[in-house]
DONUVO-918262 format. One record per residue (C-alpha): residue number from 1; chain; x, y, z. Coordinates in pm, 1 decimal. Layout:
# DONUVO-918262
+-----+--------+----------+----------+----------+
| num | cadena |     east |    north |       up |
+-----+--------+----------+----------+----------+
| NUM |      A |        X |        Y |        Z |
...
+-----+--------+----------+----------+----------+
***
This chain:
# DONUVO-918262
+-----+--------+----------+----------+----------+
| num | cadena |     east |    north |       up |
+-----+--------+----------+----------+----------+
|   1 |      A |      0.0 |      0.0 |      0.0 |
|   2 |      A |    134.2 |    340.9 |    -97.3 |
|   3 |      A |     85.6 |    625.9 |    147.4 |
|   4 |      A |    128.8 |    990.8 |     49.3 |
|   5 |      A |    109.7 |   1299.1 |    264.3 |
|   6 |      A |    228.8 |   1644.1 |    363.8 |
|   7 |      A |    416.8 |   1759.6 |    673.7 |
|   8 |      A |    378.0 |   2117.0 |    798.5 |
|   9 |      A |    504.4 |   2312.2 |   1100.8 |
|  10 |      A |    283.5 |   2397.8 |   1397.9 |
|  11 |      A |    392.9 |   2761.5 |   1426.8 |
|  12 |      A |    332.7 |   2905.2 |   1078.6 |
|  13 |      A |    176.9 |   2604.9 |    897.6 |
|  14 |      A |    451.8 |   2610.0 |    632.2 |
|  15 |      A |    572.6 |   2299.2 |    446.5 |
|  16 |      A |    862.3 |   2121.0 |    614.9 |
|  17 |      A |   1118.7 |   1965.6 |    378.3 |
|  18 |      A |   1371.4 |   1700.8 |    481.7 |
|  19 |      A |   1153.2 |   1524.5 |    740.5 |
|  20 |      A |   1252.3 |   1160.4 |    789.0 |
|  21 |      A |    952.0 |    925.1 |    752.1 |
|  22 |      A |   1006.4 |    565.1 |    864.4 |
|  23 |      A |    774.6 |    265.8 |    893.5 |
|  24 |      A |    812.0 |    175.3 |   1260.3 |
|  25 |      A |   1006.6 |   -144.8 |   1326.9 |
|  26 |      A |   1156.7 |   -152.4 |    975.0 |
|  27 |      A |   1423.8 |     22.4 |    772.3 |
|  28 |      A |   1167.2 |    128.6 |    515.3 |
|  29 |      A |   1173.7 |    506.4 |    490.3 |
|  30 |      A |   1139.9 |    823.8 |    285.6 |
|  31 |      A |   1193.4 |   1200.6 |    314.9 |
|  32 |      A |    967.2 |   1498.2 |    249.0 |
|  33 |      A |   1052.9 |   1713.7 |    -53.7 |
|  34 |      A |   1075.3 |   2093.1 |    -74.2 |
|  35 |      A |    696.1 |   2112.8 |    -59.5 |
|  36 |      A |    679.8 |   1895.9 |    253.0 |
|  37 |      A |    532.3 |   1603.8 |     56.9 |
|  38 |      A |    631.3 |   1238.1 |     85.5 |
|  39 |      A |    540.0 |    896.0 |    -54.4 |
|  40 |      A |    612.9 |    562.9 |    110.6 |
|  41 |      A |    505.7 |    205.1 |     40.1 |
|  42 |      A |    412.6 |     -3.5 |    346.5 |
|  43 |      A |    322.4 |   -371.1 |    381.1 |
|  44 |      A |     68.9 |   -326.3 |    661.8 |
|  45 |      A |   -230.8 |    -88.7 |    623.7 |
|  46 |      A |   -222.4 |    -45.1 |   1003.8 |
|  47 |      A |    148.8 |     36.2 |   1013.0 |
|  48 |      A |    280.2 |    320.4 |   1227.7 |
|  49 |      A |    487.0 |    592.8 |   1062.3 |
|  50 |      A |    753.2 |    777.7 |   1261.8 |
|  51 |      A |    824.1 |   1140.5 |   1163.0 |
|  52 |      A |   1145.2 |   1304.1 |   1284.6 |
|  53 |      A |   1334.5 |   1623.3 |   1207.0 |
|  54 |      A |   1599.8 |   1822.3 |   1394.7 |
|  55 |      A |   1441.9 |   2094.4 |   1609.3 |
|  56 |      A |   1097.3 |   1929.1 |   1609.8 |
|  57 |      A |    930.6 |   1673.7 |   1833.5 |
|  58 |      A |    933.9 |   1319.2 |   1694.8 |
|  59 |      A |    579.3 |   1204.4 |   1623.6 |
|  60 |      A |    416.8 |    868.8 |   1550.0 |
|  61 |      A |    108.4 |    823.1 |   1332.2 |
|  62 |      A |    -90.3 |    498.5 |   1298.0 |
|  63 |      A |   -231.5 |    469.6 |    946.2 |
|  64 |      A |   -542.5 |    260.2 |   1018.8 |
|  65 |      A |   -585.7 |    207.8 |    644.2 |
|  66 |      A |   -541.8 |    572.5 |    544.8 |
|  67 |      A |   -347.3 |    631.9 |    225.1 |
|  68 |      A |   -329.2 |   1010.8 |    236.7 |
|  69 |      A |   -241.2 |   1207.0 |    549.4 |
|  70 |      A |   -146.0 |   1556.2 |    664.5 |
|  71 |      A |     74.2 |   1584.3 |    971.4 |
|  72 |      A |    174.6 |   1882.7 |   1184.8 |
|  73 |      A |    510.1 |   1868.5 |   1364.2 |
|  74 |      A |    558.4 |   2074.9 |   1679.8 |
|  75 |      A |    876.7 |   2261.3 |   1755.5 |
|  76 |      A |   1095.2 |   2084.7 |   2006.1 |
|  77 |      A |   1115.1 |   2258.8 |   2339.8 |
|  78 |      A |   1433.7 |   2297.2 |   2539.5 |
|  79 |      A |   1434.0 |   2547.7 |   2821.1 |
|  80 |      A |   1755.9 |   2656.0 |   2984.7 |
|  81 |      A |   1688.6 |   2851.5 |   3303.5 |
|  82 |      A |   1971.0 |   3092.8 |   3379.5 |
|  83 |      A |   1847.9 |   3202.0 |   3723.3 |
|  84 |      A |   2035.4 |   2936.4 |   3925.2 |
|  85 |      A |   2367.1 |   2944.1 |   4117.0 |
|  86 |      A |   2356.5 |   3319.0 |   4185.6 |
|  87 |      A |   2424.8 |   3544.3 |   4482.5 |
|  88 |      A |   2336.0 |   3913.5 |   4441.9 |
|  89 |      A |   2422.9 |   4199.9 |   4676.1 |
|  90 |      A |   2263.7 |   4545.0 |   4647.1 |
|  91 |      A |   2303.5 |   4884.7 |   4805.6 |
|  92 |      A |   1962.9 |   5050.2 |   4794.4 |
|  93 |      A |   1813.3 |   5379.1 |   4899.8 |
|  94 |      A |   1456.7 |   5487.8 |   4968.7 |
|  95 |      A |   1411.5 |   5830.9 |   4815.9 |
|  96 |      A |   1111.6 |   5922.0 |   5034.1 |
|  97 |      A |   1156.2 |   5795.3 |   5391.2 |
|  98 |      A |   1439.5 |   5541.3 |   5422.6 |
|  99 |      A |   1767.3 |   5660.1 |   5266.3 |
| 100 |      A |   1990.6 |   5372.8 |   5379.9 |
| 101 |      A |   1957.7 |   5004.6 |   5302.1 |
| 102 |      A |   2074.4 |   4686.9 |   5140.0 |
| 103 |      A |   1945.4 |   4367.5 |   4982.5 |
| 104 |      A |   2070.7 |   4012.3 |   4937.0 |
| 105 |      A |   1940.3 |   3747.4 |   4693.9 |
| 106 |      A |   2041.6 |   3380.9 |   4679.2 |
| 107 |      A |   1934.3 |   3117.0 |   4425.3 |
| 108 |      A |   1992.1 |   2743.4 |   4448.9 |
| 109 |      A |   2125.4 |   2508.6 |   4181.3 |
| 110 |      A |   1860.3 |   2382.0 |   3939.8 |
| 111 |      A |   1692.4 |   2075.1 |   4088.3 |
| 112 |      A |   1423.0 |   1832.7 |   3980.0 |
| 113 |      A |   1162.5 |   2060.9 |   4140.4 |
| 114 |      A |   1301.0 |   2385.7 |   3998.1 |
| 115 |      A |   1510.8 |   2669.6 |   4140.7 |
| 116 |      A |   1471.9 |   2785.5 |   4501.5 |
| 117 |      A |   1521.6 |   3158.7 |   4555.9 |
| 118 |      A |   1542.5 |   3371.1 |   4867.4 |
| 119 |      A |   1577.2 |   3746.2 |   4918.2 |
| 120 |      A |   1578.2 |   3998.4 |   5203.8 |
| 121 |      A |   1576.1 |   4379.0 |   5191.8 |
| 122 |      A |   1622.9 |   4628.6 |   5477.3 |
| 123 |      A |   1587.3 |   5007.7 |   5467.7 |
| 124 |      A |   1592.0 |   5267.4 |   5746.7 |
| 125 |      A |   1635.4 |   5636.9 |   5826.0 |
| 126 |      A |   1830.3 |   5539.0 |   6142.1 |
| 127 |      A |   1537.6 |   5663.9 |   6350.0 |
| 128 |      A |   1169.3 |   5567.5 |   6355.4 |
| 129 |      A |   1133.7 |   5440.2 |   5998.7 |
| 130 |      A |   1213.4 |   5083.3 |   5897.3 |
| 131 |      A |   1099.7 |   4905.6 |   5582.5 |
| 132 |      A |   1173.2 |   4534.3 |   5543.0 |
| 133 |      A |   1071.8 |   4287.3 |   5275.3 |
| 134 |      A |   1163.3 |   3936.2 |   5173.8 |
| 135 |      A |   1046.2 |   3630.9 |   4989.9 |
| 136 |      A |   1105.5 |   3262.1 |   4926.2 |
| 137 |      A |   1024.2 |   3137.9 |   4577.9 |
| 138 |      A |   1010.0 |   2804.6 |   4397.7 |
| 139 |      A |   1064.2 |   2880.8 |   4029.8 |
| 140 |      A |    969.7 |   2653.1 |   3737.9 |
| 141 |      A |    842.3 |   2344.9 |   3926.3 |
| 142 |      A |    587.3 |   2321.4 |   3644.4 |
| 143 |      A |    726.7 |   2384.2 |   3297.0 |
| 144 |      A |    612.1 |   2304.5 |   2943.6 |
| 145 |      A |    686.4 |   2446.9 |   2599.9 |
| 146 |      A |    390.8 |   2684.0 |   2632.4 |
| 147 |      A |    426.9 |   2805.1 |   2992.5 |
| 148 |      A |    591.4 |   2763.6 |   3329.8 |
| 149 |      A |    486.2 |   2851.1 |   3684.8 |
| 150 |      A |    644.5 |   3002.1 |   3996.6 |
| 151 |      A |    521.9 |   2987.6 |   4356.8 |
| 152 |      A |    630.2 |   3228.0 |   4631.4 |
| 153 |      A |    572.7 |   3346.8 |   4985.8 |
| 154 |      A |    662.6 |   3708.2 |   5061.3 |
| 155 |      A |    637.7 |   3957.1 |   5346.3 |
| 156 |      A |    648.6 |   4336.1 |   5391.2 |
| 157 |      A |    706.5 |   4499.6 |   5731.9 |
| 158 |      A |    680.5 |   4874.9 |   5796.1 |
| 159 |      A |    749.4 |   5095.9 |   6098.9 |
| 160 |      A |    656.9 |   5454.0 |   6014.1 |
| 161 |      A |    708.9 |   5778.0 |   6212.0 |
| 162 |      A |    587.0 |   5626.8 |   6539.9 |
| 163 |      A |    247.6 |   5639.0 |   6367.8 |
| 164 |      A |    181.6 |   5279.1 |   6269.2 |
| 165 |      A |    340.9 |   4941.6 |   6217.8 |
| 166 |      A |    228.9 |   4685.5 |   5964.0 |
| 167 |      A |    308.7 |   4331.0 |   5864.5 |
| 168 |      A |    178.1 |   4180.6 |   5540.9 |
| 169 |      A |    249.0 |   3836.1 |   5400.7 |
| 170 |      A |    127.8 |   3671.5 |   5082.1 |
| 171 |      A |    116.8 |   3339.7 |   4907.4 |
| 172 |      A |    131.1 |   3381.2 |   4530.2 |
| 173 |      A |    131.0 |   3179.3 |   4210.0 |
| 174 |      A |    272.1 |   3321.7 |   3887.8 |
| 175 |      A |    186.1 |   3187.4 |   3543.4 |
| 176 |      A |    447.1 |   3278.4 |   3280.5 |
| 177 |      A |    314.2 |   3282.1 |   2923.7 |
| 178 |      A |    591.2 |   3381.0 |   2683.6 |
| 179 |      A |    669.0 |   3740.4 |   2791.3 |
| 180 |      A |    355.4 |   3793.4 |   3002.7 |
| 181 |      A |    331.6 |   3699.2 |   3370.5 |
| 182 |      A |     -4.4 |   3659.7 |   3548.0 |
| 183 |      A |      2.6 |   3676.4 |   3928.4 |
| 184 |      A |   -267.9 |   3574.3 |   4176.3 |
| 185 |      A |   -262.1 |   3500.6 |   4546.7 |
| 186 |      A |   -394.7 |   3554.5 |   4896.9 |
| 187 |      A |   -257.4 |   3811.4 |   5141.4 |
| 188 |      A |   -293.7 |   3886.4 |   5514.0 |
| 189 |      A |   -229.8 |   4224.0 |   5679.6 |
| 190 |      A |   -187.9 |   4336.1 |   6042.8 |
| 191 |      A |   -184.5 |   4713.4 |   6106.7 |
| 192 |      A |   -107.3 |   4858.3 |   6451.0 |
| 193 |      A |   -193.7 |   5222.2 |   6519.4 |
| 194 |      A |     58.9 |   5314.3 |   6787.6 |
| 195 |      A |   -121.7 |   5618.4 |   6929.8 |
| 196 |      A |   -447.3 |   5423.1 |   6961.4 |
| 197 |      A |   -275.0 |   5102.2 |   7072.8 |
| 198 |      A |   -498.9 |   4899.9 |   6839.2 |
| 199 |      A |   -423.1 |   4627.1 |   6589.6 |
| 200 |      A |   -654.2 |   4540.5 |   6303.6 |
| 201 |      A |   -617.1 |   4232.2 |   6087.3 |
| 202 |      A |   -766.4 |   4161.6 |   5749.0 |
| 203 |      A |   -711.4 |   3935.7 |   5449.3 |
| 204 |      A |   -774.1 |   3975.2 |   5080.0 |
| 205 |      A |   -686.5 |   3876.8 |   4727.2 |
| 206 |      A |   -365.2 |   3976.1 |   4553.6 |
| 207 |      A |   -354.9 |   4028.0 |   4178.3 |
| 208 |      A |    -69.7 |   4131.1 |   3953.9 |
| 209 |      A |     69.7 |   4151.2 |   3604.8 |
| 210 |      A |    425.6 |   4132.3 |   3479.0 |
| 211 |      A |    617.7 |   4146.6 |   3155.2 |
| 212 |      A |    965.3 |   4045.6 |   3041.6 |
| 213 |      A |   1137.6 |   4326.1 |   2854.5 |
| 214 |      A |   1433.5 |   4289.2 |   2617.4 |
| 215 |      A |   1644.5 |   4586.1 |   2517.6 |
| 216 |      A |   2001.9 |   4510.4 |   2416.5 |
| 217 |      A |   2223.0 |   4447.1 |   2598.7 |
| 218 |      A |   1990.6 |   4453.8 |   2899.9 |
| 219 |      A |   1717.0 |   4212.7 |   3001.6 |
| 220 |      A |   1449.7 |   4328.7 |   3243.6 |
| 221 |      A |   1122.7 |   4241.2 |   3415.1 |
| 222 |      A |    840.6 |   4479.2 |   3501.1 |
| 223 |      A |    572.9 |   4381.6 |   3753.3 |
| 224 |      A |    286.0 |   4545.3 |   3942.0 |
| 225 |      A |     71.8 |   4394.6 |   4219.4 |
| 226 |      A |   -219.3 |   4511.4 |   4431.2 |
| 227 |      A |   -357.6 |   4347.5 |   4745.6 |
| 228 |      A |   -709.8 |   4449.0 |   4848.9 |
| 229 |      A |   -802.2 |   4424.2 |   5218.3 |
| 230 |      A |  -1110.3 |   4531.0 |   5415.7 |
| 231 |      A |   -986.4 |   4883.4 |   5488.1 |
| 232 |      A |   -653.6 |   4907.6 |   5307.7 |
| 233 |      A |   -504.3 |   4863.4 |   4964.2 |
| 234 |      A |   -140.2 |   4764.5 |   4924.8 |
| 235 |      A |     49.0 |   4857.9 |   4607.2 |
| 236 |      A |    375.9 |   4710.7 |   4480.7 |
| 237 |      A |    562.2 |   4777.2 |   4156.5 |
| 238 |      A |    913.9 |   4692.5 |   4039.5 |
| 239 |      A |   1137.9 |   4717.4 |   3737.1 |
| 240 |      A |   1448.4 |   4501.1 |   3758.6 |
| 241 |      A |   1724.7 |   4464.9 |   3504.4 |
| 242 |      A |   2092.7 |   4400.7 |   3456.6 |
| 243 |      A |   2380.0 |   4312.3 |   3227.3 |
| 244 |      A |   2625.9 |   4038.1 |   3313.8 |
| 245 |      A |   2726.5 |   4097.7 |   3678.1 |
| 246 |      A |   2575.3 |   4448.0 |   3703.6 |
| 247 |      A |   2219.1 |   4462.0 |   3842.3 |
| 248 |      A |   1974.9 |   4737.3 |   3934.1 |
| 249 |      A |   1610.1 |   4785.6 |   4030.0 |
| 250 |      A |   1347.9 |   5054.7 |   4081.1 |
| 251 |      A |   1074.1 |   4965.4 |   4330.3 |
| 252 |      A |    760.8 |   5138.2 |   4460.3 |
| 253 |      A |    553.7 |   5045.3 |   4765.4 |
| 254 |      A |    247.2 |   5208.6 |   4923.7 |
| 255 |      A |     30.9 |   5118.0 |   5222.7 |
| 256 |      A |   -187.9 |   5357.2 |   5419.8 |
| 257 |      A |     10.2 |   5681.5 |   5473.6 |
| 258 |      A |    344.3 |   5516.5 |   5397.6 |
| 259 |      A |    498.6 |   5508.5 |   5052.7 |
| 260 |      A |    852.0 |   5450.0 |   4930.4 |
| 261 |      A |   1038.3 |   5473.2 |   4601.1 |
| 262 |      A |   1356.9 |   5267.8 |   4617.6 |
| 263 |      A |   1659.8 |   5250.0 |   4390.9 |
| 264 |      A |   1905.8 |   4963.1 |   4410.0 |
| 265 |      A |   2242.0 |   4895.0 |   4244.9 |
| 266 |      A |   2426.8 |   4570.8 |   4289.8 |
| 267 |      A |   2644.1 |   4289.1 |   4165.4 |
| 268 |      A |   2557.2 |   3929.2 |   4080.9 |
| 269 |      A |   2805.5 |   3648.5 |   4143.9 |
| 270 |      A |   2783.3 |   3291.3 |   4018.5 |
| 271 |      A |   2918.9 |   3034.2 |   4262.9 |
| 272 |      A |   2872.7 |   2756.6 |   4001.5 |
| 273 |      A |   3134.4 |   2905.9 |   3769.3 |
| 274 |      A |   3371.9 |   2951.4 |   4061.9 |
| 275 |      A |   3343.5 |   2584.7 |   4161.2 |
| 276 |      A |   3387.5 |   2472.4 |   3803.8 |
| 277 |      A |   3707.6 |   2676.4 |   3761.9 |
| 278 |      A |   3849.6 |   2535.4 |   4085.8 |
| 279 |      A |   3791.0 |   2177.1 |   3970.2 |
| 280 |      A |   3961.3 |   2250.7 |   3643.6 |
+-----+--------+----------+----------+----------+
***
């Protein structure tokens, strides 16, 4: 039985020449021509054809008596995450209330469950104002060709002008679709009014949106999040970028009467490269 067909790509539906077509379990094979067309003679009308081409996922197709077919090959997917094995140190300054501060970020090696990240930031005016934040993140535990996901827990702690103190913490999930990042989570907030000696607690949803931005030679991420509580709204926004070892960020935070615009400049070190050079 002679089988003819056409092979096209999944992204732009164009013809794919040079695809290797083999009757499974035999050495009987053929290749697609410049128009993506092929012809192969098989002994079994229920034979399985195997289609393979560099850069595309290998696919099997059972004929079930069909003599003319059209097959779509999907691009092969190989993701190389470059956010592992790093330690970053920043000097940062709050331009509104907390002029002095620093930040540290640490990422684990890539594991079977993804990359584990941790960060901590501290800012102060050396008096009544202190602004702290931190997070622990599991990046890419779920990853396919079309998307990957991150999960994180974060906190924000504010002491402001002997007026109020607050502590907010959130659990978040981030869905990364190409260059767009969708963020959703649940957040809890405790606010203590010092003069009134009262503490009020509330919880609410957290929603956010992010985007990866490429501008040579820099690579950056822009994100904005809002957490809505019973009597308060918490705003967070950040642009973070860098080139090679040089890193910087611009960050904005607002809760109640407190707001802060922070600038950070730092360096990123890779302990993986250091270990590899020592072994060599």
